C-alpha positions in Angstrom: 11.4 2.6 -1.6 9.8 5.8 -0.3 6.5 6.1 -1.6 5.4 9.2 0.7 8.5 11.8 1.2 7.0 14.1 3.7 6.3 11.9 6.2 8.6 9.0 5.4 6.2 5.8 4.2 7.9 3.6 2.4 6.3 0.9 0.0 6.9 -1.6 2.5 4.8 0.0 5.0 2.1 0.5 2.7 2.0 -3.5 2.1 2.4 -4.1 5.5 -0.7 -1.9 6.5 -2.6 -3.5 3.6 -2.0 -7.1 5.6 -3.4 -5.9 8.2 -6.4 -4.8 6.9 -6.3 -1.1 5.4 -8.7 -1.2 2.3 -8.8 2.7 1.5 -6.5 5.5 0.6 -8.3 7.5 3.6 -7.7 4.5 5.7 -4.1 4.0 4.9 -3.4 8.2 5.7 -4.8 7.7 9.0 -2.8 4.6 9.9 0.9 5.9 8.2 0.2 9.5 7.5 1.0 8.8 4.0 -0.4 11.8 1.6 -1.3 13.9 4.9 1.1 16.7 3.9 1.1 17.7 0.2 -0.8 14.4 -1.3 1.5 13.9 -4.4 1.7 10.5 -3.2 -1.6 9.7 -2.9 -2.0 8.0 -6.6 0.9 5.6 -6.2 0.3 4.6 -2.2 -3.3 3.9 -3.7 -1.8 1.7 -6.7 0.5 -0.5 -4.2 -2.7 -0.8 -2.1 -4.8 -1.9 -4.9 -2.0 -3.9 -5.9 -1.5 -6.0 -2.4 -5.1 -6.7 -2.3 -5.4 -7.9 -5.8 -2.5 -10.5 -5.7 -3.6 -11.2 -2.0 -6.9 -12.2 -3.7 -5.5 -15.2 -5.7 -6.6 -18.7 -4.7 -3.4 -20.0 -4.9 -0.8 -18.4 -2.5 2.0 -19.2 -5.0 0.4 -17.4 -8.0 0.3 -14.4 -5.8 3.8 -15.0 -4.3 5.0 -15.1 -8.2 3.4 -12.4 -9.2 4.4 -9.7 -6.2 8.3 -10.9 -6.9 
């Protein structure tokens, strides 16, 4: 799904950036361009970023995979 329509950034790209070490919304903007035009997507982009790191923080990988599905 497109999160940032202005710059064509998808939820998959945000999760990929998070998996590659992106931790903050400002860093996400620098890496993907999400939010750099109108900014209306920043809340959703931040939620996806936070969700990725919350799921990735589970000690058992199977639990993280189950919650991500």
